[in-house]
N, C-alpha and C positions, 0 to 999 in steps of 0.2 A: 513625677508629676510634670505637666507641661507648663509653658510660660504663663498660661492664663490662671493657673491655680497653684498657689504655694501654701505651706502651712507649717505648723509646729505642734508638738504634743505637749500639753500642759497638764500635769497631774493625771496622766493616763487618758485625757480627753483630747480629741483632735480639734484644733482650732483652725478654721479655714481662712484662707486669703483667696478671694475669688474676684479677679480683675479689680477695677476701681471701686466696686461696691462692697468689697469684702472688709475684713477687719485686720488690724495690726496684731502682732504677737501679743502685745499688752492689751488688756481689756480696757475699753473706754467707759468711764463711768461719770455720773453726776449724782451725787447722793442727796438725800432729802434736806441736808443742811447747806447745800450749795458749795461744798468744798471741792467736789469733783476730783477725787483721787483715783488713780489707776492702780493696777495690781503691783506696779513697781514703786508705789508711794508718791508718784509725781502727778501733777495735775495734767489730765488728758482732755477733759471736756469742761468747758465753762458754761454750765447751764444757767442762763440768765433769767431772772424773774421777769414776769411780764403780765399782760392782761389781754383779754380778747382771744380770738381764735388762734390756735397753734399753726404756725406756718408749715408748709410741706418740708422745707429745709430743716426746721427744728425737729419735725416728726422723724425724718430720715436719720438725723444725728442721734436722737434718743433711742430709736429702734436699734440702730447699729451698735450702740454702746450696750444696750440690754442683751442683745443676742450674743455679743462677744463674751460678756460676763457669764451668760448661761452656758455657752459652749465650753468655756474654760472651767465650768463647775464651780464658779464663785457665787454661791447663792446669796451671800450678803450684799455684794456689789450689785447683782442683778435686782435684788429685792428693793434696794434704795432707789432704783430707777423706775419704780412703779408707784401707783397710788394706793397699794395695799401691801406694804412691806412684809407683814407677818405671813400672809397667805402665800405670797410669791416666794419668800425665802424657804418655806416648807416644801412647796411644790418643786422648785428648782433643786433643792437638796435631795429630795426623794427621787428625782429623776435618775440620780446615780445610785442611791442607796437602796431604794425600794423597787425601782424598775430595772435595776442592774444594767444601766447604760454604761458601756465600757469605752465607747468612742462616739463622738457626734460631730458631724459637719453641718453647720446651720448657715444657709445661704439666703440673704435677703433679696427680695425682688424690687421692682420699681414701685415707689410709693404712689398711692392714689389719694392725694390730699393728705389726711392724717392717718390713713390706713396703710400699713406696710405688710405685704405678703412675704412669706419666707418658706423655705423648704428645709426639712430636717431629714438628714440621712444618718441614722444611728445604728449602732451595733449593740445587741443585747448579749451579755455573757453570763450564763448561769450554770454552775457546777460543770465547767469545762466545755459547755456547748455555746457557740456563738452564732447568731443569726442576725441578718439586717432587718431594720424596721425603718421604712421611709414614708413620709407623709408631708402634706402641705398644710400650713395654717396661716394665720394672720393676727396682727395686733393693731390696736388703735392708740394713738398718743393724744392725751388730753392735758389741759393745764391744771396743775395741782391746786386744790382749793385754798390751802394755806400757804404753800411755798410759792405759788405762781409760776412754777417751772413746768416745762414739758415733761410728762411722765407717762409711762405705759399704763393704759387703763387695764388693770389686772382682771383677767377672766381665766377660769380653768382651761378654757379652749385654747389659750396661748400655748400651753404645754402639749395638748393634743386636741384636735378639732372635735372629737367625740365626747370630750369631758364636759359634763354639766356641773352645776353648782354643787360643791362639796364632794364631788367624786374624785377618785384617786387612780393614778396609773401604777400598776403593780406587775411584778413578774415573780415566777417561782413555781412551786409545786401546788396546784390548786387543791382545795379541800375535797372537791367532788370529782371523782373519776369521769372520763368522758362516757357518753352513751351513744350507741348506734340506734337511733329511733327508726322504726319501720312502721309501715301502714298495716292495715288489717290483713293484707295479703302477703306481708313479708317484704315489700319493696322499701328500700332505704329512702328516708326523707332527709334531705340535706338543705342547708340554707342557700347553697349555690343554685340548686335546682328549684327550690321553693322559697324565694326571698322573704315572703310574708311570715314564714315559720321561724325566722331567726330568733326572735324573742321567745317564742313558744318552746323551741328546742333548748334554748338556754335555761328556761324555767324548768323543763323536764329534767335536765341534767342537775340543776340545783336541788330539786326535790328528790330525785330517784337515783342519782349517781352512786351514792353509798349503799343504797338498798339493792340495786340491781347487780352489784359486783363490779369487776373491772379494776384497773390500777391507774392511778394518776400519772401523767407525764410532767412536762413543764411548759408553761405558757406565759404570755403577756396578756393582761386583761385590764378592763376598767372595773374598778371596785365601786359598786353602787352605794348610795347613802343608806338605804333601808336594808336591813339584814335579810329580809325575805325576798328582796329583789335579786334577780340572777346577775352573775358576773357576765360581762361581755368580752369574749375572747377576741383579741386583735392578732395574735401570732402564736403559733404552736412551735415551741422550741424542741421539745422531745415528745414524740408520740406516746400517748398512754395506751393502755389496753382497754378498749371500750367493751361494755356489756351491751347486749341487745335489749332494747325496750320496745315492746309492742304497744302501739296506739290503736285507737279506733278510727283514725283518719283513713280516708280512701284517696290514694295518690291520683286517681283519675279525676275525682271530684275536686281535690285540692288544686290540681293543674288548671282546671276550668275556672275556679275561684280566683286564682292568681292572675290569670289573663283578664278576667272580667273586671276586676277592680282597677286595673291600670288605665281603663278608659275614662276614668273620672278622678279628679283630685279629691283627697279627703274621703275616700270611700272604704267601706268595710262590709264584710259578708260572713255569715256562718250558715253551715248546713248541718242538719241533724237527722237521725233516723227515728221516725215517730214510734216504731214498734219496740225500740229498746233504749232510746235516748242517746245513742252513740253519736258523738260529734264527728262528722265526715270531713269537714273542711273549715278552716279559719283563715281569712285573708284580709289584709289591710293595705291601702295605698295612701300613705300619709307622710307629710314632711317630717313630723316629729317622731316617727317610729312607734307611736303609742298603739297598744293593742286595743283599739276602740271597739273592735268586734266583740270582745269579751269583757272589757272593763270600762266602756263608755257609759256616760250618764246623760242622756239627752231625751227630751220629750219625744215620744214615738208617733205623735199625730194620730191619724185615723186608723192606723193598724191596731190601736187600743180598742177600737169599736168591736173587735172580736170578743174581747172580755166583757165589754159593756153589753153587747147583744146577748151573750150567754147569761149574764146576770138578769137582764130584763125577761128573757124567756124562761129562766129558772124560776122566776117569781110569777110567771103567768101573765105578765103585763103586755107582752107582745107575742105574736106568732108570725112565722115567715109569710103565711098566706092571708094574714089579717091586715086591715088598713092601718097605716102609720103616717099621718099627715106630714108632708114635707113642704113647709111654707118658706118664704124668702127669709124671714127673720123670726127670732124668738127672743123674749127678754127674760133673763133670770139673773138678777143682780146687775146685769148690763145687757146690751143688745148683742146677739150673736147672729151671724148670717152664714149662708152656704157660699162656696166658691163662686165668684162672679154673680152672687145674689140670685142663683137659680132657684126655682121651685118645681114641684111636680104636681100633676093633676090631682084633684080631690079623689080619694079612694085608692091611691097608690098603696100597695102593700109594703110590709116591712122589709121583705127580701129585696125589693127594688130600691127602697130607700138606702138599704145597706150597700147594694151593688153600686149605686150612684154616689155613695158616701155623703148622704144628706145629714148635716150637723143638727139641723133643727128637729128632725124626727127623733133624735136621741135625747136632746136636751129637754124636749117637751115631756119626757118621762120622769124627770126628777121629782116632780110633785107627787105623782102616783107612787113612786118608790118610797118616799118619805123616810129615808134612812141614810144618814151620812156615812155609815160604815158599809153599806151594801156593796159598793164597787171594790173597796179594799178587801173585804171578806171573800168575795168571789175570786179575786186575783190570787189570794193566798190559799184558800181552802180547795179550790178546784185546779188552778193553773200553777200552783207551787211558787208564785212570785214572792220573793223575800224570805225564803226558807233556808238561807245559808247554804247555797250549793257548794259542793266540793267536787269540782270537775277534774282535778288532778294538777291544775295550775291556777294562778290567780285569776279570779273572775269577780264581777260585781253583780250583786242581785238587783233586780228591778225594785222600784219603790212606788207604791200607790197609797199615799197618806190620806186619811179622812179629810174631807173638805166640805164647806158650806157655801151657799150663795154662788156668786160668779165663779169662784174657784172650783166648786163642784161641777158646774156646767162645763168648765174648761177641761176637767179631768174626764168627763164622759166622752169627750172627743179627742183624748190623748194629749192634752196640753196642761197648762197649770203646773203643779208640783210633781207630776208623774215623771219618772226617769226610767229609761230602758237602754239596752244596747241590742245589737243584732242577735246575740246569743239568747237573750230573754225573749225577744219577739219570735225567733225561730222556734223556741220551745212552746210558746203560746200557740203557734200554728200546729205544732206536732201534737199538742194536747187536744186541740179542736179536731184534729184528724182522727184520733183514736178514742177520745173521751177520757183518756187516762194520762195524768202527769207522770212522766218518767224523767227524772233529773238528768240533764245532759252530762255526759262523762267523756273525757278525752282518753283516759287510761283506766284499766280495771281497778276497782277499789280493793281487790285482793292484794295488790302490790304493797299497800300500806295500811290496810284495815280501816280506811275511812268509811264513815257511815253516810250513805246518800240520803238526800231529803225525800220525804214522801208527803203527798198531799192528803188532806183530811178526808176528802171524798172524791169519788169519780163523778164525772159529768153525767147528768141524766141522759138516758139514751135518746129521748125525743129531742132534747136540746142539741145534742151532738149531731143528730141527723139533719136538723134544720140548719145548724151552723155550717156544716159541710156543704149543704145544698146552696146556701147563700154565697159561700165563697166560690163555689163552682159558677154560680150565676155572674159573680163579679169578674171571673176570668173569661167568661164567654161573651158577655154583653154589657159589662159594667166598666168601671174606671180602669180595670186591669186588662181589658181585652187586647189592647195593642201590644203590650209587653208579653202577654201569655200566648199570643197567637203563634209564636215560634216554638212553644214547648210541645213536644210530641205527645200524642195520646189524648184521650178524653177525660181520664181520671186526674183532673187538675183543678185547683182552686187558688184564690189569691185575695189580697186586700192591699189597697194603696194607702199612703198616708203622706201628709206634708205637715211640718211643724214650724210655726213661726218662732223665731228666736228673739226673745226679749222685746218684741214689738219695734225692732230697729228699722224695719222697712227693707232689710236685706232679704235675699232670696231665702225661702224656707228650706229646712232640711228635707231631703227626699227620703222617704221610707217605702219599703215594699216587702211584702212577705207572701209566700205561696207554697203549695205542695204539689207534688206529682208522684203518684205511686207511694212508695215508702221513703220519700225524701221531702223534708221541709226545709225552707231556707228563708233568711231575712237579710236585707241589705239596708244600709244607710249611707247617704252622701251628704255631708255637711254643705249647706248652701246650694244643694243640687236642684232645688225647685220642686215641682209636683212629683208625687211618688212614681208614676209611670214613666217619667222622663229620664231619670238617671238610675235610681235604685232598681226599677223594674227590669231593664235589660240585664243587669248583673244577676238577679235572681233567676231569670229565665235561662241564662247560660249555664248556671250551676245546676238547675233542675234537669236540664238536658243531659248533663254529664252523669247524673245519678241513674 
């Protein structure tokens, strides 16, 4: 080693000395009782009680002592330098015993106030195989509530930045062998090429690794809290023998979806094939890594008008070519209005009100319907919403609860207590396209014998024809015209939506759904504004790829 870095091995763990910012051979500690004893039994740090904000100097000193104890594998000493000794002691101890870290060089960076960044350069050794694992993390020093001392604010992310509450860092032979997921045409799907699929691929392995064959190797992973949640692999120590798992995804459509969502933060999209329910693409662009495309629960805004329109036409209360007044406001429990308080001329037909997304034209029909369960029943019986879909991985069903008064009015236009995700809305469009609900599926049910959901009845032919016609009108001369202009061909339809979130005054969620040929897609951008502005271009790009 050069003059800038010296070190010693303590208990098989490498303890670094890096210039002036490094540690001494002996761990520096300050325990919860203020005795501050080092690993040699002598006082090394005198952590003084105090009040008020922690100084940068004290933060650096405490961080230095904690990192030294951690690097030395002394979990008790490290734990006593945190504000959650029990959790910290377990995590630091398991860093050696459960993550199989045989060596660790931990290098602190320059403090930024009370936050201290650091770099971990570890070696994992499992059954004779050793591989490096390097990453950056950070910790924050706070004042202990009872001791008054500077203490590391314990978070799982101190051990590894991807660790969330109650998650664990583990290494060894995983329970589920790896799988080689391929698309419908046999093209391999990898998280490196399709980043949005990382969680999806992890779930497929979790569910089908043992069913599809293959042999496990050895890995380092993050153990989730929920048993049904997939492990997140960080490092492969020994390659396993993967089995091939065929999905219904389409690599071409998936690539377009991946690219489309990157244009907007907090964006998600799903594409399905109306003729068979096969899921062609799933993509998310989110800071939290959540699969909101399939598991989100947000009000879908006016995309819900597809279901509401079907219900109204099903009951013979409206028809595409019959008048449906679109006034500026309507009162049902409270006053509702259209975007920018627009209205349409007397005699405007229902198709035009649909295409222009007129709220009042829909809410005015609540009294003639005179049935609180009409919309929920239509959603379930015809569109399959809430029927416990089994797609092949975790997904969340849409919900349309019965409602009265102002809450019912809100649900008619896709707000209130209704929750959906892009998968649900893409399926709604697919059902409108064909008149038949086909439960979305990612992999064949023959793999595990799961039973797919079936709707109670198919859509009336006359309703389906009118609905498709209205969606086509929306795409050519309504609120979806701008976004759908780039979609090739004439066999296309759409519906826009925007959903206000909690009346906070923030930008509404942007929703958009559409079809082109035998592809239906839906997208949502949290806080993205009106449907055609953010979600619209995403759907258009995906439809063109199909």
